[in-house]
FIKE-484312 format. One record per atom (N, C-alpha, C): residue in three letters; x, y, z. Coordinates in steps of 0.02 Angstrom, whole numbers, padded with zeros to 5 digits, always signed. Example, Ala and Ser with C-alpha at 12.3 -4.5 7.8 and 13.67 -1.06 7.14 Angstrom:
BEGIN
ala+00660-00284+00390
ala+00615-00225+00390
ala+00660-00165+00390
ser+00642-00112+00354
ser+00684-00053+00357
ser+00645+00002+00394
# end
This chain:
BEGIN
met+00034-00054+00003
met+00003+00005+00009
met+00037+00064-00001
lys+00028+00108-00050
lys+00076+00170-00045
lys+00049+00225-00004
asp+00092+00272+00017
asp+00056+00331+00050
asp+00015+00359+00015
phe-00040+00406+00039
phe-00088+00433+00004
phe-00117+00486+00048
val-00154+00541+00032
val-00179+00588+00057
val-00252+00595+00021
tyr-00321+00593+00060
tyr-00375+00591+00030
tyr-00412+00653+00056
thr-00435+00694+00017
thr-00487+00747+00042
thr-00552+00746+00010
ala-00604+00730+00049
ala-00673+00727+00015
ala-00691+00800-00010
gln-00732+00794-00062
gln-00764+00851-00083
gln-00829+00865-00056
pro-00842+00926-00027
pro-00897+00952+00013
pro-00964+00954-00035
ser-00998+00917-00059
ser-01063+00923-00099
ser-01105+00870-00076
arg-01171+00899-00098
arg-01233+00845-00087
arg-01258+00826-00138
val-01276+00756-00139
val-01296+00713-00210
val-01377+00683-00182
val-01416+00698-00226
val-01483+00674-00222
val-01488+00629-00289
phe-01493+00566-00279
phe-01491+00514-00338
phe-01562+00478-00329
gly-01591+00474-00398
gly-01648+00427-00394
gly-01690+00439-00447
ala-01725+00400-00480
ala-01773+00407-00527
ala-01835+00457-00495
gly-01844+00506-00523
gly-01895+00558-00497
gly-01874+00607-00452
ser-01811+00602-00432
ser-01780+00647-00386
ser-01780+00718-00408
leu-01799+00739-00460
leu-01812+00804-00485
leu-01867+00841-00428
ser-01907+00801-00403
ser-01968+00826-00369
ser-01947+00846-00296
his-01886+00843-00284
his-01857+00875-00223
his-01816+00933-00241
leu-01827+00960-00302
leu-01789+01016-00325
leu-01802+01087-00278
glu-01864+01093-00257
glu-01884+01157-00218
glu-01856+01147-00146
arg-01856+01087-00114
arg-01826+01073-00053
arg-01749+01093-00058
glu-01712+01064-00104
glu-01639+01082-00109
glu-01627+01154-00123
ile-01667+01194-00159
ile-01661+01267-00162
ile-01665+01292-00089
asp-01719+01275-00059
asp-01726+01307+00005
asp-01669+01296+00061
leu-01639+01233+00039
leu-01583+01210+00086
leu-01523+01261+00081
leu-01521+01277+00010
leu-01463+01327+00001
leu-01485+01394+00026
gly-01539+01401+00048
gly-01555+01468+00064
gly-01569+01521+00015
ala-01580+01498-00044
ala-01586+01541-00104
ala-01658+01563-00108
arg-01665+01621-00152
arg-01736+01649-00157
arg-01742+01677-00227
arg-01687+01683-00270
arg-01683+01707-00334
arg-01634+01681-00381
ala-01655+01615-00408
ala-01620+01565-00449
ala-01623+01593-00513
ile-01564+01593-00553
ile-01568+01594-00632
ile-01557+01520-00649
val-01592+01502-00720
val-01592+01437-00740
val-01546+01435-00795
leu-01490+01398-00804
leu-01449+01398-00851
leu-01462+01336-00900
ser-01459+01346-00965
ser-01461+01281-01016
ser-01420+01307-01078
thr-01409+01269-01120
thr-01392+01269-01201
thr-01459+01286-01234
pro-01453+01322-01286
pro-01506+01337-01323
pro-01557+01277-01347
glu-01522+01225-01356
glu-01565+01167-01368
glu-01599+01133-01308
gln-01585+01142-01255
gln-01619+01127-01181
gln-01655+01180-01155
ala-01672+01235-01189
ala-01710+01296-01170
ala-01778+01283-01136
glu-01805+01239-01184
glu-01882+01209-01155
glu-01874+01181-01090
gln-01818+01134-01071
gln-01812+01107-01010
gln-01801+01160-00957
ala-01762+01209-00976
ala-01742+01268-00922
ala-01804+01308-00906
arg-01854+01307-00954
arg-01911+01363-00938
arg-01957+01313-00897
ala-01953+01247-00902
ala-01995+01204-00878
ala-01977+01204-00795
ile-01907+01203-00791
ile-01879+01200-00717
ile-01901+01275-00688
ala-01900+01331-00729
ala-01924+01403-00698
ala-01978+01398-00679
glu-02039+01373-00724
glu-02099+01371-00704
glu-02113+01331-00638
arg-02082+01270-00638
arg-02079+01227-00581
arg-02064+01270-00509
ile-02015+01313-00506
ile-02001+01338-00457
ile-02031+01393-00435
gly-02071+01419-00482
gly-02121+01477-00479
gly-02085+01548-00463
asn-02096+01581-00404
asn-02081+01641-00388
asn-01989+01625-00358
arg-01970+01580-00353
arg-01891+01563-00344
arg-01854+01571-00405
ala-01879+01573-00458
ala-01849+01593-00520
ala-01836+01664-00540
ala-01780+01679-00557
ala-01774+01761-00562
ala-01757+01764-00641
gly-01747+01713-00680
gly-01742+01709-00747
gly-01709+01653-00780
val-01708+01648-00855
val-01675+01590-00891
val-01618+01620-00937
phe-01568+01590-00933
phe-01517+01608-00971
phe-01491+01541-01011
ala-01521+01547-01081
ala-01515+01472-01113
ala-01461+01478-01169
arg-01403+01511-01150
arg-01367+01524-01209
arg-01291+01493-01193
ala-01287+01444-01153
ala-01230+01405-01143
ala-01198+01360-01206
val-01140+01364-01212
val-01107+01333-01270
val-01048+01293-01258
met-01025+01248-01290
met-00957+01209-01281
met-00903+01256-01258
his-00858+01221-01210
his-00796+01257-01198
his-00801+01321-01162
val-00862+01357-01142
val-00872+01408-01102
val-00818+01468-01128
pro-00841+01484-01189
pro-00809+01548-01214
pro-00809+01611-01165
ile-00752+01640-01152
ile-00755+01700-01116
ile-00807+01748-01117
glu-00832+01768-01176
glu-00888+01807-01203
glu-00951+01788-01170
thr-00966+01730-01181
thr-01026+01691-01146
thr-01026+01708-01077
ala-00966+01687-01042
ala-00958+01681-00968
ala-00970+01760-00945
arg-00940+01810-00982
arg-00962+01881-00953
arg-01035+01900-00960
glu-01068+01880-01013
glu-01139+01894-01028
glu-01178+01863-00973
ala-01166+01799-00955
ala-01206+01769-00901
ala-01189+01792-00841
arg-01132+01820-00823
arg-01123+01848-00757
arg-01156+01915-00746
glu-01151+01945-00803
glu-01189+02017-00796
glu-01266+02002-00799
phe-01299+01954-00826
phe-01366+01940-00816
phe-01383+01916-00751
ala-01341+01876-00722
ala-01343+01863-00644
ala-01339+01917-00604
arg-01299+01959-00615
arg-01291+02016-00571
arg-01354+02071-00585
gln-01374+02076-00638
gln-01434+02118-00651
gln-01499+02098-00618
leu-01507+02031-00618
leu-01562+01996-00587
leu-01554+02004-00514
asn-01508+02012-00491
asn-01484+02004-00413
asn-01485+01928-00396
ala-01470+01886-00436
ala-01478+01805-00425
ala-01433+01790-00356
asp-01461+01740-00330
asp-01424+01712-00265
asp-01412+01636-00277
cys-01426+01610-00335
cys-01417+01543-00345
cys-01421+01529-00422
ala-01387+01485-00453
ala-01383+01465-00522
ala-01405+01388-00525
ile-01454+01371-00561
ile-01469+01305-00574
ile-01450+01283-00644
ala-01407+01240-00648
ala-01382+01216-00715
ala-01423+01146-00737
ile-01451+01154-00790
ile-01477+01084-00815
ile-01457+01073-00881
gly-01423+01014-00888
gly-01396+00996-00945
gly-01329+00951-00941
gly-01281+00966-00986
gly-01221+00936-00981
gly-01159+00975-00950
gly-01101+00963-00974
gly-01044+00998-00951
gly-01039+01064-00980
ser-01067+01084-01030
ser-01068+01161-01064
ser-01105+01195-01011
thr-01162+01175-00999
thr-01200+01216-00943
thr-01181+01221-00868
thr-01154+01159-00849
thr-01122+01154-00779
thr-01053+01210-00785
gly-01024+01202-00840
gly-00958+01247-00838
gly-00986+01314-00844
leu-01041+01340-00875
leu-01066+01416-00871
leu-01082+01429-00800
gly-01113+01390-00761
gly-01129+01404-00695
gly-01066+01411-00651
lys-01017+01378-00666
lys-00951+01386-00631
lys-00919+01448-00640
ala-00918+01466-00709
ala-00898+01531-00728
ala-00921+01586-00699
ile-00998+01577-00686
ile-01025+01633-00642
ile-00995+01636-00562
ala-00998+01569-00552
ala-00979+01560-00464
ala-00909+01583-00458
leu-00858+01581-00505
leu-00797+01595-00502
leu-00785+01668-00478
glu-00815+01714-00503
glu-00823+01778-00496
glu-00872+01807-00433
ser-00920+01766-00434
ser-00979+01788-00380
ser-00990+01741-00322
ser-00960+01694-00322
ser-00964+01637-00272
ser-01041+01618-00264
leu-01082+01629-00318
leu-01148+01605-00317
leu-01152+01523-00317
pro-01198+01500-00265
pro-01197+01433-00259
pro-01228+01403-00325
val-01206+01349-00348
val-01228+01313-00417
val-01267+01248-00386
leu-01328+01236-00408
leu-01361+01182-00401
leu-01362+01144-00472
ala-01328+01093-00474
ala-01326+01056-00545
ala-01383+00996-00548
ile-01411+00989-00621
ile-01454+00946-00634
ile-01426+00914-00700
pro-01380+00855-00698
pro-01353+00833-00752
pro-01399+00792-00800
thr-01410+00804-00859
thr-01444+00757-00910
thr-01394+00736-00957
thr-01332+00725-00939
thr-01276+00685-00976
thr-01235+00654-00932
tyr-01190+00616-00952
tyr-01133+00582-00901
tyr-01063+00621-00896
ala-01072+00688-00906
ala-01007+00726-00904
ala-00961+00720-00852
gly-01005+00728-00790
gly-00968+00725-00723
gly-00942+00785-00702
ser-00936+00842-00733
ser-00916+00904-00709
ser-00949+00932-00648
glu-01007+00910-00638
glu-01049+00925-00587
glu-01014+00913-00513
met-00974+00861-00517
met-00942+00835-00456
met-00869+00864-00445
thr-00851+00917-00481
thr-00787+00947-00476
thr-00779+01021-00461
pro-00714+01038-00428
pro-00703+01103-00428
pro-00658+01139-00490
ile-00669+01099-00541
ile-00629+01116-00600
ile-00671+01155-00647
tyr-00644+01214-00663
tyr-00679+01249-00714
tyr-00630+01258-00778
gly-00663+01269-00838
gly-00626+01290-00889
gly-00654+01340-00934
ile-00623+01391-00968
ile-00641+01447-01001
ile-00597+01453-01071
thr-00636+01466-01120
thr-00591+01467-01184
thr-00590+01542-01200
glu-00519+01557-01218
glu-00508+01642-01234
glu-00456+01639-01287
ala-00472+01675-01340
ala-00423+01684-01385
ala-00401+01613-01420
gly-00447+01554-01426
gly-00427+01508-01444
gly-00398+01454-01403
leu-00378+01466-01340
leu-00347+01424-01296
leu-00393+01414-01240
lys-00405+01351-01218
lys-00446+01328-01159
lys-00399+01334-01094
lys-00409+01368-01042
lys-00380+01368-00988
lys-00420+01348-00927
thr-00395+01289-00893
thr-00427+01265-00835
thr-00387+01282-00771
gly-00429+01283-00719
gly-00419+01289-00652
gly-00454+01258-00595
lys-00440+01267-00535
lys-00470+01227-00488
lys-00491+01281-00434
asp-00546+01290-00405
asp-00575+01333-00358
asp-00629+01305-00317
pro-00635+01300-00252
pro-00683+01270-00226
pro-00745+01309-00224
arg-00749+01372-00247
arg-00799+01411-00255
arg-00847+01387-00315
val-00825+01348-00365
val-00853+01330-00428
val-00886+01275-00409
leu-00873+01225-00356
leu-00900+01156-00347
leu-00973+01160-00340
pro-01016+01136-00383
pro-01086+01138-00357
pro-01103+01109-00298
arg-01147+01150-00255
arg-01160+01135-00192
arg-01207+01069-00183
thr-01256+01065-00235
thr-01304+01017-00238
thr-01304+00989-00305
val-01316+00911-00313
val-01318+00890-00373
val-01383+00848-00381
ile-01428+00850-00423
ile-01485+00800-00418
ile-01483+00760-00483
tyr-01473+00696-00468
tyr-01464+00649-00527
tyr-01519+00614-00531
asp-01564+00627-00581
asp-01632+00590-00589
asp-01627+00558-00665
pro-01611+00490-00666
pro-01610+00452-00727
pro-01670+00466-00782
glu-01728+00488-00757
glu-01781+00501-00792
glu-01768+00563-00841
leu-01728+00604-00822
leu-01706+00664-00864
leu-01658+00637-00919
thr-01629+00585-00909
thr-01585+00562-00971
thr-01615+00521-01020
leu-01673+00508-01010
leu-01718+00452-01064
leu-01710+00485-01133
thr-01718+00550-01135
thr-01721+00581-01210
thr-01653+00594-01237
leu-01604+00577-01189
leu-01539+00591-01224
leu-01515+00543-01280
pro-01512+00560-01341
pro-01506+00511-01386
pro-01449+00458-01376
ala-01465+00400-01411
ala-01413+00345-01386
ala-01346+00365-01416
gly-01339+00386-01473
gly-01263+00409-01486
gly-01227+00459-01444
met-01263+00504-01414
met-01238+00559-01376
met-01227+00522-01305
ser-01271+00475-01285
ser-01262+00439-01231
ser-01192+00401-01228
val-01178+00374-01282
val-01117+00332-01277
val-01058+00378-01276
thr-01055+00430-01318
thr-01001+00478-01313
thr-00995+00504-01241
ser-01043+00531-01220
ser-01048+00559-01142
ser-01022+00510-01092
ala-01046+00446-01099
ala-01017+00394-01060
ala-00935+00381-01067
met-00920+00381-01125
met-00850+00378-01140
met-00810+00427-01107
asn-00834+00494-01110
asn-00804+00550-01080
asn-00795+00543-01004
ala-00850+00511-00976
ala-00845+00497-00904
ala-00809+00435-00887
ile-00796+00388-00932
ile-00742+00332-00916
ile-00678+00362-00926
ala-00665+00406-00968
ala-00593+00440-00970
ala-00571+00476-00908
his-00620+00503-00860
his-00598+00525-00805
his-00576+00473-00752
ala-00613+00423-00751
ala-00592+00364-00704
ala-00521+00325-00722
ala-00523+00318-00793
ala-00462+00286-00821
ala-00397+00323-00799
glu-00402+00392-00803
glu-00341+00433-00793
glu-00339+00444-00716
gly-00394+00434-00680
gly-00383+00438-00603
gly-00349+00383-00577
leu-00347+00319-00608
leu-00313+00267-00592
leu-00248+00278-00595
tyr-00220+00320-00631
tyr-00138+00318-00638
tyr-00112+00403-00612
ala-00167+00431-00582
ala-00152+00500-00563
ala-00098+00505-00512
gln-00063+00559-00507
gln-00010+00563-00457
gln-00030+00564-00393
asp-00089+00583-00385
asp-00118+00594-00318
asp-00176+00553-00306
ser-00171+00489-00335
ser-00222+00434-00329
ser-00219+00414-00253
asn-00276+00383-00245
asn-00288+00351-00170
asn-00341+00286-00172
pro-00329+00253-00130
pro-00384+00190-00144
pro-00451+00202-00149
val-00469+00252-00108
val-00546+00257-00114
val-00556+00279-00198
met-00531+00323-00223
met-00535+00345-00289
met-00524+00278-00343
asp-00484+00237-00325
asp-00471+00176-00360
asp-00528+00139-00364
leu-00556+00128-00305
leu-00622+00096-00301
leu-00682+00112-00348
met-00687+00192-00328
met-00741+00214-00371
met-00723+00218-00443
ala-00669+00229-00465
ala-00649+00228-00536
ala-00661+00166-00571
glu-00637+00117-00539
glu-00661+00035-00567
glu-00726+00032-00571
glu-00774+00043-00513
glu-00837+00033-00510
glu-00869+00079-00565
gly-00852+00135-00573
gly-00879+00181-00623
gly-00874+00165-00693
ile-00816+00129-00710
ile-00802+00107-00782
ile-00845+00042-00797
arg-00857+00004-00743
arg-00883-00059-00744
arg-00968-00034-00760
ala-00986+00008-00719
ala-01055+00022-00723
ala-01069+00053-00787
leu-01039+00096-00826
leu-01051+00127-00878
leu-01043+00079-00938
ala-00982+00040-00938
ala-00971-00006-00989
ala-01034-00062-00993
gln-01055-00075-00943
gln-01110-00133-00945
gln-01177-00096-00951
ala-01187-00032-00942
ala-01255+00004-00959
ala-01255+00021-01036
leu-01209+00030-01075
leu-01209+00056-01143
leu-01242+00016-01186
pro-01225-00055-01187
pro-01265-00087-01232
pro-01345-00087-01230
gly-01363-00092-01158
gly-01440-00087-01143
gly-01456-00014-01160
ile-01429+00041-01157
ile-01451+00105-01179
ile-01457+00107-01265
arg-01408+00083-01295
arg-01404+00077-01367
arg-01466+00035-01394
ala-01486-00028-01351
ala-01551-00071-01371
ala-01608-00039-01363
asp-01618+00004-01309
asp-01674+00037-01287
asp-01656+00104-01252
ala-01648+00163-01272
ala-01638+00216-01243
ala-01683+00240-01177
thr-01736+00216-01181
thr-01782+00223-01132
thr-01777+00176-01077
glu-01724+00136-01072
glu-01733+00078-01024
glu-01706+00114-00959
ile-01736+00117-00895
ile-01724+00149-00849
ile-01675+00123-00800
ala-01675+00059-00804
ala-01626+00018-00762
ala-01545+00036-00786
ala-01546+00035-00856
ala-01483+00048-00890
ala-01465+00123-00877
arg-01516+00159-00891
arg-01493+00232-00874
arg-01478+00255-00804
ser-01513+00220-00761
ser-01480+00225-00689
ser-01417+00199-00669
asp-01399+00145-00704
asp-01328+00117-00699
asp-01276+00167-00720
ala-01294+00190-00785
ala-01253+00240-00820
ala-01238+00301-00781
leu-01298+00333-00759
leu-01292+00392-00710
leu-01258+00380-00646
tyr-01261+00320-00615
tyr-01225+00298-00555
tyr-01146+00299-00583
gly-01136+00266-00629
gly-01060+00267-00656
gly-01039+00329-00662
ala-01078+00380-00690
ala-01053+00452-00710
ala-01045+00484-00644
trp-01083+00475-00599
trp-01068+00508-00527
trp-00999+00485-00498
leu-00987+00422-00506
leu-00927+00395-00480
leu-00870+00421-00516
cys-00873+00426-00579
cys-00813+00453-00627
cys-00803+00523-00624
gly-00864+00563-00605
gly-00861+00632-00592
gly-00821+00640-00528
thr-00835+00598-00476
thr-00800+00627-00414
thr-00732+00603-00428
val-00705+00547-00460
val-00643+00535-00473
val-00603+00610-00496
leu-00641+00628-00558
leu-00622+00695-00591
leu-00608+00750-00538
gly-00652+00759-00491
gly-00649+00813-00435
gly-00610+00804-00391
thr-00574+00741-00382
thr-00535+00735-00318
thr-00455+00717-00338
val-00438+00687-00387
val-00369+00674-00418
val-00353+00710-00477
gly-00301+00718-00495
gly-00268+00753-00553
gly-00283+00710-00624
met-00282+00750-00680
met-00291+00704-00736
met-00217+00723-00777
ala-00201+00686-00822
ala-00143+00683-00864
ala-00152+00688-00942
leu-00113+00653-00977
leu-00105+00668-01051
leu-00173+00663-01091
his-00212+00619-01069
his-00284+00616-01112
his-00322+00681-01102
his-00323+00712-01036
his-00358+00776-01033
his-00321+00833-01065
lys-00250+00826-01064
lys-00224+00889-01090
lys-00237+00882-01170
leu-00244+00824-01194
leu-00250+00822-01266
leu-00318+00842-01295
cys-00364+00821-01250
cys-00438+00839-01266
cys-00455+00906-01250
his-00416+00945-01196
his-00434+01017-01188
his-00390+01054-01246
thr-00342+01030-01280
thr-00311+01051-01341
thr-00357+01049-01405
leu-00378+00990-01409
leu-00415+00988-01475
leu-00487+01016-01470
gly-00513+01014-01410
gly-00577+01048-01397
gly-00567+01119-01399
gly-00526+01157-01352
gly-00521+01228-01347
gly-00490+01263-01408
thr-00441+01226-01434
thr-00405+01260-01496
thr-00440+01251-01564
phe-00475+01192-01579
phe-00496+01175-01642
phe-00571+01161-01639
asn-00597+01183-01578
asn-00678+01179-01568
asn-00715+01112-01596
leu-00684+01062-01573
leu-00704+01003-01590
leu-00761+00970-01534
pro-00801+00938-01549
pro-00847+00921-01500
pro-00818+00883-01433
his-00835+00909-01370
his-00798+00885-01318
his-00805+00805-01303
ala-00865+00785-01302
ala-00869+00708-01278
ala-00846+00667-01336
glu-00847+00687-01411
glu-00832+00656-01464
glu-00743+00638-01444
val-00720+00699-01438
val-00642+00706-01441
val-00608+00654-01378
his-00655+00645-01321
his-00638+00606-01269
his-00649+00537-01288
thr-00705+00517-01322
thr-00706+00455-01354
thr-00661+00416-01390
ile-00630+00472-01437
ile-00591+00446-01492
ile-00520+00439-01459
val-00500+00495-01418
val-00429+00500-01397
val-00408+00446-01332
leu-00470+00441-01296
leu-00447+00390-01240
leu-00409+00318-01252
pro-00432+00284-01302
pro-00400+00221-01308
pro-00318+00230-01328
his-00309+00281-01356
his-00231+00304-01373
his-00200+00321-01328
ala-00222+00365-01279
ala-00189+00392-01222
ala-00167+00341-01172
ile-00225+00286-01167
ile-00215+00223-01119
ile-00155+00185-01159
ala-00160+00176-01213
ala-00106+00136-01243
ala-00028+00170-01235
phe-00041+00238-01239
phe+00034+00266-01237
phe+00051+00269-01159
asn+00016+00255-01112
asn+00030+00253-01039
asn+00034+00184-01011
ser+00010+00140-01049
ser+00004+00069-01017
ser+00061+00042-00991
thr+00128+00046-01027
thr+00177+00012-00991
thr+00205+00055-00924
ala+00183+00125-00921
ala+00211+00162-00858
ala+00149+00147-00806
ala+00096+00127-00826
ala+00052+00122-00764
ala+00011+00049-00775
pro+00048-00007-00752
pro+00023-00071-00769
pro-00042-00083-00725
gln-00037-00064-00655
gln-00092-00075-00608
gln-00156-00046-00637
ala-00153+00022-00659
ala-00201+00053-00682
ala-00241+00024-00741
val-00196-00001-00795
val-00221-00041-00852
val-00260-00102-00825
arg-00233-00144-00778
arg-00259-00208-00761
arg-00336-00191-00735
arg-00339-00137-00692
arg-00400-00123-00665
arg-00455-00095-00723
ile-00436-00060-00775
ile-00473-00042-00824
ile-00505-00105-00864
glu-00433-00155-00878
glu-00467-00228-00912
glu-00513-00255-00867
arg-00506-00253-00802
arg-00555-00298-00768
arg-00623-00265-00772
ala-00627-00199-00757
ala-00694-00168-00759
ala-00725-00173-00820
leu-00696-00171-00875
leu-00714-00184-00946
leu-00745-00257-00967
gly-00715-00303-00921
gly-00737-00382-00929
gly-00719-00405-00995
arg-00673-00385-01024
arg-00650-00414-01091
arg-00583-00453-01090
asn-00595-00517-01055
asn-00541-00552-01041
asn-00493-00563-01109
gly-00416-00546-01071
gly-00368-00557-01139
gly-00362-00493-01182
val-00407-00449-01177
val-00395-00386-01222
val-00378-00334-01188
ser-00326-00293-01214
ser-00304-00241-01182
ser-00348-00187-01163
ala-00329-00143-01113
ala-00373-00089-01091
ala-00388-00042-01154
ala-00331-00031-01191
ala-00332+00028-01240
ala-00393-00005-01297
ala-00370-00067-01319
ala-00415-00105-01364
ala-00493-00112-01339
gly-00495-00125-01277
gly-00562-00130-01250
gly-00607-00079-01249
leu-00564-00010-01233
leu-00601+00050-01246
leu-00620+00071-01311
phe-00575+00047-01358
phe-00585+00066-01422
phe-00656+00025-01458
asp-00650-00044-01428
asp-00710-00080-01455
asp-00772-00067-01420
leu-00765-00043-01360
leu-00838-00020-01319
leu-00863+00047-01358
ala-00822+00087-01385
ala-00852+00143-01416
ala-00867+00114-01481
gln-00825+00082-01524
gln-00855+00069-01603
gln-00908+00028-01591
gln-00914-00024-01542
gln-00975-00077-01550
gln-01027-00044-01531
asn-01033+00011-01499
asn-01096+00052-01475
asn-01110+00104-01523
gly-01080+00115-01585
gly-01096+00163-01636
gly-01066+00234-01616
ala-01007+00237-01582
ala-00968+00301-01571
ala-00928+00310-01630
pro-00904+00377-01638
pro-00845+00385-01694
pro-00781+00366-01659
val-00731+00353-01703
val-00673+00324-01675
val-00609+00353-01706
ala-00628+00401-01754
ala-00566+00441-01793
ala-00577+00511-01794
leu-00529+00550-01775
leu-00537+00620-01772
leu-00556+00649-01831
lys-00538+00622-01887
lys-00546+00640-01955
lys-00633+00644-01964
asp-00658+00603-01923
asp-00730+00602-01946
asp-00769+00655-01897
ile-00741+00695-01864
ile-00774+00745-01812
ile-00760+00812-01829
gly-00716+00827-01879
gly-00697+00888-01907
gly-00624+00904-01895
met-00589+00867-01865
met-00518+00887-01858
met-00483+00879-01936
arg-00446+00928-01946
arg-00401+00935-02007
arg-00330+00900-01999
his-00308+00861-02043
his-00240+00839-02049
his-00176+00885-02033
glu-00186+00935-02071
glu-00136+00988-02063
glu-00131+01022-02003
asp-00184+01010-01950
asp-00184+01042-01886
asp-00156+00998-01832
leu-00130+00939-01857
leu-00100+00888-01803
leu-00042+00921-01777
asp+00005+00938-01818
asp+00067+00968-01794
asp+00058+01013-01744
lys+00012+01063-01755
lys-00001+01120-01706
lys-00024+01088-01638
ala-00077+01037-01648
ala-00101+01007-01583
ala-00042+00973-01551
ala-00007+00934-01566
ala+00054+00902-01536
ala+00097+00960-01503
tyr+00111+01012-01542
tyr+00146+01072-01516
tyr+00115+01096-01444
ile+00053+01111-01455
ile+00023+01143-01396
ile+00012+01091-01339
ala+00010+01030-01354
ala-00001+00984-01300
ala+00061+00975-01261
val+00124+00971-01283
val+00183+00968-01251
val+00218+01023-01229
ala+00183+01081-01254
ala+00213+01152-01228
ala+00215+01166-01152
asn+00149+01142-01126
asn+00143+01157-01056
asn+00098+01096-01023
pro+00145+01037-01019
pro+00104+00970-01017
pro+00080+00966-00940
tyr+00024+00929-00928
tyr+00007+00900-00860
tyr+00058+00846-00842
trp+00054+00835-00776
trp+00096+00776-00751
trp+00065+00716-00784
asn+00108+00663-00807
asn+00087+00609-00835
asn+00131+00545-00815
pro+00105+00486-00808
pro+00154+00430-00791
pro+00213+00421-00826
arg+00208+00428-00890
arg+00250+00431-00948
arg+00267+00498-00970
pro+00324+00516-00986
pro+00351+00598-00989
pro+00315+00611-01044
ile+00286+00675-01061
ile+00256+00702-01124
ile+00276+00772-01138
gly+00340+00795-01109
gly+00371+00855-01139
gly+00382+00856-01204
ser+00418+00916-01224
ser+00437+00936-01291
ser+00483+00872-01324
ala+00517+00837-01282
ala+00555+00778-01312
ala+00508+00731-01339
gln+00459+00724-01315
gln+00412+00671-01337
gln+00358+00688-01390
arg+00372+00761-01412
arg+00328+00784-01466
arg+00309+00740-01528
ala+00368+00709-01546
ala+00352+00659-01601
ala+00310+00598-01588
glu+00322+00579-01527
glu+00274+00515-01507
glu+00197+00541-01497
ile+00193+00607-01475
ile+00120+00628-01462
ile+00090+00637-01530
arg+00140+00659-01571
arg+00111+00678-01651
arg+00094+00599-01679
asp+00128+00555-01669
asp+00106+00490-01690
asp+00036+00466-01649
leu+00027+00485-01581
leu-00024+00462-01554
leu-00084+00492-01585
leu-00081+00558-01602
leu-00132+00602-01634
leu-00151+00574-01713
gln-00094+00542-01742
gln-00101+00518-01809
gln-00151+00467-01808
his-00131+00402-01757
his-00176+00353-01748
his-00245+00373-01730
ala-00258+00427-01685
ala-00330+00449-01661
ala-00357+00483-01725
tyr-00318+00516-01765
tyr-00351+00548-01830
tyr-00379+00497-01876
glu-00338+00443-01890
glu-00358+00381-01924
glu-00404+00328-01900
gly-00411+00329-01841
gly-00454+00279-01802
gly-00428+00216-01802
val-00362+00222-01790
val-00330+00142-01792
val-00338+00115-01721
arg-00358+00049-01728
arg-00361+00012-01659
arg-00308-00003-01626
pro-00292+00007-01561
pro-00233-00007-01520
pro-00228-00079-01524
ser-00160-00105-01494
ser-00147-00164-01494
ser-00207-00206-01442
ser-00225-00271-01460
ser-00274-00306-01427
ser-00237-00358-01374
ile-00180-00353-01372
ile-00146-00396-01305
ile-00148-00365-01248
gly-00186-00390-01208
gly-00204-00369-01136
gly-00177-00416-01085
ala-00180-00392-01023
ala-00157-00421-00959
ala-00210-00478-00949
gln-00186-00540-00922
gln-00237-00579-00903
gln-00248-00569-00821
val-00315-00542-00805
val-00336-00520-00747
val-00368-00573-00713
pro-00359-00598-00653
pro-00399-00642-00611
pro-00460-00614-00596
# end
């Protein structure tokens, strides 16, 4: 057993089918009276329904959240909250909406109540990201951690199966990298492995019937676990690459995570053998490598597996490799400027959609 430090994040979780019925109670527990409701334009109807539900507790609706939280959108939302004298932000949707709530909280310390409708996991983290001048900058601040999270699987029933798969792969990426984090600990290792297992087992059921509440519940449970890992320990190469590809080239967040993850795990596999064995055990594909198993999980459930298919241009791969190694995150295998050619090769494989080696550890 290695030495470790474990710090729990102070958030309240309300989980279960129909748990949205507790929203008014949770707002009252925050001591809030004027909540703004945030969403993307696509989920504006849900946001308005939330505002109607809470009646005079609602100060207004801001339905303009977008991917990667552009600084311009963050400023607009902050001013909207200030003008309405809001004392709480309710974020309904995925990572884009939660991220916007965090951007507001970063400057105002406004409490955020998150209602996830995807498996992004950012609702369980004090991590924020804001994109300015084509670069996505991330940071940690306890003020942005949502105070309360309501996980209601019924709200995920309308999430299309394709989006469900990529969102779940995004969540799995948090747990996979948490297993070899520099500051990993036994509690997060258990949650990471269980989170991967729950999501991997749920995906075929969701793809077969997107309205299957049992599979949706398992997936949301897995997303909670993976999000908790993301919020507690550090991330590494995979997340650095995805922040680069998403923030600089405006590629869709969940799809980027889905495509890059198998290649990042393959790159790190020799430097993190225990983590790889845990991933393989969670995926339940005996004799198949963690990297190949993740690739197969995505491909067999209809997700994209090549960057070229989601808008990445081949001529931008060199730039992406340069940015990724210019200010690298900690990683179990070095990823500085001396490894730029190796990172470029990784990105080439991800661009083409090459399946990583299928040789895996035999895990009891």
